N, C-alpha and C positions, 0 to 999 in steps of 0.2 A: 921445913918447907916441903910441900907435897908436889909431886910431879903429876900433872893432870893432862889427859888427852881430851880435847873438846872436838866432837864430830858434829858438824853442822853445815848444811849446804846453803843457808841464808847468810850472806856476807855481813849484814847489819847485826844479826843475832850473834854470829861468831865473834865479831869484834867486841860487842858489848860484854859477852861472857868472858872473853879473854882479858879485857881491860879490868874488869871487876876482880878476877882471880889474881892477876899480876899485881894489882894495887894491894891485895892482901898478902902478897909475898910468895905466891905459888909459881912454880915453873909451869908454863902452859905451852903445850904442843897442840897444833890444830890439824884437822883433816876435813876436807870438803865433801867427801863421799865415802861410801863403804869400802871401796877398793883401796883408797889411800889409807883409810883407818886400819884395814887388815894388814897392810904392809907395815905400818907403824907398830901395831900390836905384836906382830911377829918378830920385830927387831929391837924393841925397847920394852922396858918395864915401867908401869905406871901405878900410882897409888889410887887414883880415881879416874874413871872414864865418864864423861858427860856426853850423851848421844841423843841426837834427834831420832824420831821414829821413821819418818818418811824421807829417804835419801836415794840418790841414784846408786846403782850397782849392788848395794846390800842395805837392808833396812836396819833400824836400831835393834830389833829383836834378834836378828842374825848376829849382830855384834855381841849382845848379851849371851846368846847361846854359845858362841865361840869362846867367850871368856869363862863361862861356867863349866864348859866341857873340857877345859884345859887345866889339869891339876896344878901346873906351875903358875897359873894366872887366876885361879878360882878366888883368891883372897882380894882381888881388886874391887874397890867400891864402884858401884854403877849408879848413875843418875840418868833417868830417861826424861827427855823434854819433848813436847810436841805441841803444835798449834792445831792439830786435828780437832775439829769441833770448836775451835777458838777457845 
């Protein structure tokens, strides 16, 4: 079972992603904005992070940069989702 952090500010999208992943047996932790995501990334380890691009406090690219610049978290898989441009 993978531990997945889903970062999404849209409640409907967050619940949909969470439910799909849980149904497949993954442990899912959620964050609704960049600030909450950074707190969770600093205090827990994840196998995969799924992040939206456009969010309050910090955007998805900042999340990616933070993970890739941390030697202890560089291995984490990242999926970026966005509705920009539909």
